[in-house]
C-alpha positions in Angstrom: -281.2 28.1 -121.7 -284.3 29.7 -123.1 -284.4 33.5 -123.3 -287.7 35.4 -123.6 -288.0 37.6 -126.6 -288.3 40.8 -124.6 -285.0 40.0 -122.8 -282.9 39.5 -126.0 -279.7 41.6 -126.1 -278.0 42.7 -129.4 -275.4 40.2 -130.6 -275.6 38.0 -127.5 -275.9 34.3 -128.3 -279.4 33.2 -127.2 -282.0 30.5 -127.6 -285.6 31.5 -128.1 -288.6 29.1 -128.2 -292.2 29.8 -129.1 -295.1 29.4 -131.5 -294.9 30.4 -135.1 -297.5 32.9 -136.2 -296.5 33.4 -139.8 -294.0 32.0 -142.4 -293.1 34.1 -145.4 -291.0 32.6 -148.3 -289.4 35.3 -150.5 -286.9 35.2 -153.4 -283.9 35.6 -151.1 -285.1 35.2 -147.6 -287.4 33.1 -145.4 -289.0 35.0 -142.6 -290.5 33.3 -139.6 -292.6 35.2 -137.0 -292.3 33.6 -133.6 -294.0 34.7 -130.4 -293.7 33.8 -126.7 -295.5 35.2 -123.7 -293.3 38.3 -123.8 -293.8 39.3 -127.4 -292.9 38.7 -131.1 -289.8 38.7 -133.2 -288.9 38.1 -136.8 -286.5 35.3 -137.5 -284.6 35.9 -140.8 -282.9 33.1 -142.8 -280.8 34.1 -145.8 -281.2 31.6 -148.6 -277.7 32.1 -149.9 -275.8 32.5 -146.6 -277.7 29.9 -144.6 -278.3 27.1 -147.0 -277.8 24.5 -144.2 -280.9 25.8 -142.4 -283.1 26.3 -145.5 -284.8 22.9 -145.7 -285.8 22.9 -142.0 -286.9 26.6 -142.2 -289.1 25.8 -145.2 -290.7 22.9 -143.4 -292.0 25.1 -140.6 -295.7 25.6 -140.5 -297.9 28.1 -138.8 -298.7 27.0 -135.3 -295.5 24.9 -135.0 -293.5 25.1 -131.8 -289.8 25.9 -132.6 -286.5 26.7 -131.1 -284.0 29.1 -132.7 -280.4 29.5 -131.4 -278.6 32.6 -132.7 -278.3 36.3 -132.1 -280.6 39.3 -132.1 -279.7 42.2 -134.5 -281.0 45.7 -134.7 -282.2 46.7 -138.2 -283.9 49.8 -139.5 -285.7 47.7 -142.1 -287.6 45.5 -139.6 -291.0 46.6 -138.5 -291.1 44.6 -135.3 -289.4 47.2 -133.1 -286.4 47.3 -135.3 -285.2 43.9 -134.2 -284.7 40.6 -135.9 -283.2 37.2 -134.9 -280.5 35.6 -137.0 -280.4 31.8 -136.3 -277.5 29.4 -136.4 -279.6 26.4 -135.4 -283.3 25.5 -135.9 -285.2 22.8 -133.9 -288.8 22.0 -134.7 -290.2 20.9 -131.3 -293.8 20.3 -132.5 -294.8 20.5 -136.2 -298.4 21.8 -136.7 -300.8 20.4 -139.2 -302.7 22.9 -141.4 -305.0 24.9 -139.1 -308.6 24.1 -139.9 -309.9 27.5 -138.6 -310.5 30.3 -141.1 -310.4 33.9 -140.0 -314.1 34.4 -140.9 -315.3 31.2 -139.4 -318.7 31.3 -137.7 -319.1 31.4 -133.9 -319.8 27.7 -133.4 -316.7 26.7 -135.4 -314.6 29.1 -133.4 -315.8 27.5 -130.2 -315.1 24.0 -131.7 -311.5 25.1 -132.2 -311.3 27.6 -129.3 -307.7 26.9 -128.5 -306.9 28.0 -132.1 -309.2 30.9 -132.0 -307.3 32.2 -129.0 -304.2 32.5 -131.1 -305.6 35.3 -133.1 -304.3 38.9 -132.6 -307.6 40.0 -131.3 -307.6 37.4 -128.6 -303.9 37.5 -127.9 -304.1 39.7 -124.8 -307.7 38.8 -123.8 -306.9 36.7 -120.7 -303.9 38.9 -119.7 -306.4 41.8 -119.4 -309.0 39.7 -117.6 -306.4 38.3 -115.2 -305.1 41.8 -114.5 -308.6 43.2 -113.9 -309.3 40.4 -111.4 -305.8 41.0 -109.8 -306.6 44.7 -109.2 -310.0 44.0 -107.7 -308.3 41.4 -105.4 -305.6 43.9 -104.7 -308.1 46.6 -103.7 -309.8 44.1 -101.3 -306.6 42.9 -99.8 -305.6 46.5 -99.1 -309.0 46.9 -97.3 -308.6 44.0 -94.9 -310.7 41.4 -96.9 -310.0 37.7 -96.6 -310.2 35.4 -99.6 -312.3 32.2 -98.9 -313.1 29.1 -100.9 -316.6 27.7 -100.5 -318.1 24.3 -101.7 -319.7 24.0 -105.2 -321.5 20.8 -104.4 -324.4 21.6 -102.1 -326.8 19.4 -100.2 -329.6 21.9 -100.9 -330.2 24.3 -103.7 -328.7 27.7 -103.1 -330.6 31.0 -103.5 -334.2 30.4 -104.4 -333.9 26.8 -105.4 -334.7 27.4 -109.1 -332.4 27.1 -112.1 -330.0 24.7 -110.5 -328.1 21.7 -111.9 -328.9 18.5 -110.0 -326.1 15.8 -109.8 -326.0 12.3 -108.4 -324.0 12.3 -105.2 -323.4 8.7 -104.2 -326.9 7.5 -103.0 -328.4 11.0 -102.8 -328.7 14.2 -104.7 -326.5 17.3 -104.8 -326.7 20.6 -106.6 -324.1 22.8 -108.3 -323.8 26.2 -106.5 -325.5 29.1 -108.2 -323.4 31.4 -106.0 -321.5 31.4 -102.7 -324.1 33.7 -101.2 -325.1 31.6 -98.2 -321.5 30.6 -97.4 -320.3 34.3 -97.6 -322.9 35.1 -95.0 -321.9 32.0 -93.0 -318.3 33.5 -92.9 -319.7 36.8 -91.6 -321.6 35.0 -88.9 -318.4 33.1 -88.0 -316.7 36.4 -87.2 -314.7 36.9 -90.4 -315.8 40.4 -91.1 -314.7 40.9 -94.7 -314.6 38.1 -97.2 -314.5 37.5 -101.0 -314.2 34.7 -103.4 -313.5 34.3 -107.1 -315.0 31.0 -108.3 -317.3 29.2 -110.8 -321.0 29.5 -110.5 -323.7 27.5 -112.3 -327.1 28.5 -113.6 -329.4 25.9 -115.2 -331.1 28.6 -117.4 -332.0 27.7 -120.9 -331.1 31.2 -122.0 -329.6 31.8 -125.5 -328.7 35.5 -125.2 -325.4 37.3 -125.6 -325.0 37.8 -121.9 -326.0 34.4 -120.4 -324.1 31.2 -119.9 -324.6 28.1 -117.7 -321.2 28.3 -116.0 -319.4 31.6 -115.3 -316.8 33.0 -113.0 -318.2 35.1 -110.1 -316.3 37.7 -108.1 -318.3 37.8 -104.8 -317.7 39.8 -101.6 -319.5 40.4 -98.3 -318.6 42.6 -95.4 -319.9 43.4 -91.9 -320.8 46.3 -89.7 -322.3 48.4 -92.5 -324.9 51.1 -91.7 -326.6 51.0 -95.1 -326.6 49.4 -98.5 -325.1 52.7 -99.6 -321.9 51.5 -97.9 -321.9 48.6 -100.3 -322.4 50.8 -103.3 -319.5 53.1 -102.2 -317.2 50.1 -101.9 -318.1 48.8 -105.3 -317.6 52.2 -106.9 -314.1 52.4 -105.3 -313.2 48.8 -106.3 -314.1 49.3 -110.0 -312.5 52.7 -110.2 -309.3 51.3 -108.8 -309.3 48.4 -111.3 -310.1 50.5 -114.3 -307.4 53.1 -113.5 -304.8 50.4 -113.4 -306.1 48.6 -116.5 -306.0 51.9 -118.4 -302.4 52.5 -117.4 -301.3 49.0 -118.3 -303.5 48.0 -121.2 -305.4 51.1 -122.4 -303.4 51.5 -125.6 -303.7 47.8 -126.5 -307.4 47.7 -125.8 -307.9 50.8 -128.0 -305.8 49.3 -130.8 -307.2 45.7 -130.7 -310.8 46.3 -129.7 -311.4 50.0 -130.7 -312.7 51.0 -127.3 -311.5 53.4 -124.7 -311.1 52.5 -121.1 -312.9 55.2 -119.2 -311.9 55.8 -115.6 -314.7 57.3 -113.5 -313.7 60.7 -111.9 -316.9 61.3 -109.9 -319.4 59.3 -107.9 -321.7 57.0 -109.8 -325.2 58.5 -110.1 -328.0 56.8 -108.2 -331.7 56.7 -109.2 -334.8 55.1 -107.9 -336.3 52.6 -110.3 -339.7 54.4 -110.5 -337.9 57.7 -111.3 -335.8 56.0 -113.9 -338.8 54.5 -115.6 -340.5 57.9 -115.6 -337.4 59.4 -117.2 -337.2 56.6 -119.8 -340.8 57.1 -120.7 -340.5 60.9 -120.9 -337.3 60.8 -123.0 -337.7 57.7 -125.2 -341.3 56.7 -124.9 -340.4 53.5 -123.1 -343.0 51.6 -121.2 -341.8 48.5 -119.2 -343.8 45.3 -119.9 -346.2 44.4 -117.1 -344.4 41.2 -116.1 -341.2 43.3 -115.5 -342.8 45.9 -113.3 -340.7 46.3 -110.2 -337.6 45.1 -111.9 -335.5 45.8 -115.1 -335.0 43.9 -118.3 -332.4 44.1 -121.0 -334.1 47.0 -122.8 -334.4 49.0 -119.6 -330.7 48.5 -118.9 -329.7 49.8 -122.3 -331.9 52.8 -122.0 -330.6 53.4 -118.4 -327.1 53.6 -119.8 -328.2 56.0 -122.5 -329.9 58.2 -119.9 -326.9 58.1 -117.6 -324.6 59.3 -120.4 -327.0 62.1 -121.4 -327.8 63.3 -117.9 -324.6 62.6 -115.9 -322.0 61.7 -118.5 -321.4 58.5 -116.6 -321.0 55.0 -118.0 -322.2 53.7 -114.6 -325.5 54.1 -112.8 -326.9 52.6 -109.7 -330.6 51.7 -109.7 -332.4 51.2 -106.4 -336.0 50.7 -105.2 -336.8 47.3 -106.7 -340.0 45.4 -105.5 -339.7 42.8 -102.9 -341.3 40.3 -105.2 -338.3 40.6 -107.6 -335.6 40.4 -105.0 -334.3 37.5 -102.9 -335.8 36.9 -99.4 -332.5 37.7 -97.6 -332.4 41.4 -98.7 -333.1 43.7 -95.8 -336.2 45.8 -96.4 -337.2 49.3 -95.3 -340.9 50.3 -95.6 -341.3 47.0 -97.4 -338.8 48.0 -100.1 -335.5 46.0 -100.5 -332.4 47.8 -99.4 -330.5 46.9 -102.5 -329.3 48.0 -106.0 -328.3 47.0 -109.4 -325.3 48.5 -111.1 -325.5 49.2 -114.9 -322.4 49.6 -116.9 -322.4 50.3 -120.7 -326.0 49.1 -121.0 -325.9 45.9 -119.0 -326.4 44.9 -115.3 -323.1 43.8 -113.8 -324.1 43.6 -110.2 -327.0 43.0 -107.8 -326.2 43.9 -104.3 -327.8 44.8 -101.0 -327.7 45.0 -97.3 -328.7 41.6 -96.0 -331.2 40.8 -93.3 -329.3 39.6 -90.3 -332.1 39.4 -87.8 -333.3 35.8 -87.5 -337.0 36.5 -86.8 -337.3 38.9 -89.7 -335.3 36.7 -92.1 -337.5 33.7 -91.1 -340.7 35.7 -91.9 -339.3 36.8 -95.3 -338.3 33.2 -96.2 -341.8 32.0 -95.3 -343.3 34.7 -97.4 -341.4 33.4 -100.4 -342.5 29.9 -99.7 -339.0 28.7 -98.8 -338.7 26.0 -96.2 -336.4 22.9 -96.2 -334.0 24.3 -98.8 -333.0 27.2 -96.5 -333.1 25.4 -93.2 -329.3 25.1 -93.0 -328.9 28.7 -94.0 -331.2 30.0 -91.3 -329.0 28.4 -88.6 -326.3 31.0 -89.3 -328.4 33.7 -87.8 -329.6 32.1 -84.6 -326.5 32.8 -82.6 -325.7 36.4 -83.5 -324.8 37.9 -86.8 -323.6 41.5 -87.5 -325.3 43.8 -90.1 -323.7 43.1 -93.4 -324.0 43.4 -97.2 -322.3 42.5 -100.4 -322.5 41.9 -104.1 -321.2 39.8 -107.0 -319.6 40.7 -110.3 -319.6 38.3 -113.3 -315.9 38.3 -114.4 -316.9 37.1 -117.9 -319.6 39.8 -118.4 -317.4 42.6 -117.2 -314.6 41.5 -119.5 -317.1 41.5 -122.4 -318.2 45.0 -121.6 -314.6 46.3 -121.0 -313.5 45.1 -124.4 -316.8 45.8 -126.3 -317.2 42.1 -127.3 -320.5 41.0 -128.9 -321.1 37.8 -126.9 -320.1 36.5 -123.5 -318.6 33.4 -125.1 -315.8 35.6 -126.5 -314.9 36.6 -123.0 -314.6 33.1 -121.6 -311.8 30.6 -121.9 -314.3 27.9 -122.7 -318.0 28.8 -123.0 -320.8 26.7 -121.5 -324.3 27.3 -122.7 -327.5 25.2 -123.2 -326.1 23.7 -126.4 -322.3 23.7 -125.6 -320.5 21.2 -123.5 -317.3 20.7 -125.6 -314.4 21.2 -125.9 
């Protein structure tokens, strides 16, 4: 029966199975580094004492899947935690060919051989960390009476504004891949489920070739009812992220520092909040920044970077909420006060990770705002949710891939995804 490397006991006969990360042939010994999901161990074969195993040991290649039966010994000469495995039997389960991926391969080649790229030490814990981050966000929501739902990704009408959607053939009609579960989250609220969330793929048909954009990503969405203000939404997000970061730091902080050279910083105070116009005034005063005319009422990538710089200088905070966006730059379903959307963006480490708001729940007001945006047939089904009573509510979404990228200080979002999808990437 297989024993995980972390569970090996000294001098107890055991079988270990895993992937070979390195083979070293010396004058007197053959050393094979093997890893499984629990860790690494060095397998040591003595050329003089274990001649019957030598031919098989020397035929092992990097990436091969092997089984060793033997015992674990403690040794002060072994770097890997002072433990080594002495085999009595070797079985090669799957012999690997020479790996075609060089360590310094370019980004496209790494994506071509993504499953091999994920074997590198840098990427070894990537999805453990991402998975745990999502787990802790889920855990926070479960502890606060949220219900996880699963909404359709094939839609009969384009979600959100109707732009940047993928159109697909659906029998004898058209369908669209969901940009977000926004409408269905609100449908759940209208149905009486007061607190909902979903972790699921979202699709954007944007021909964007930046380090932060992709055509398919994983979105962590939530919506909750009976709020008094969009500030309630901001408060919940702050608590959610602080909870996840605290747990990630405790579990993976040392590994993240070692592998990625970046500290996990757990917030110890409220995230600062600033109105967009005040922020732009500060950025101009401090850094001479003037936002381009076509971005007035919103932010762009440069604004976000400088907002982070300002937040660190002024508040010593990696996070900053920005409010006061123009109605022209926000979706029609955002509630407005004095004609200004009751919403926010959250900036972390120089990049927007969330747009959130209190939603408009009054049918007549929502209808007027949709008409103002020139939306008609595409949102007819959505408008029905509000005809029969809907409580005040709000929510937001976090891109799991983007937040992983920022957490680990990665250069491109493709490095944070299991498989990247962009305008020029559909394989593997």
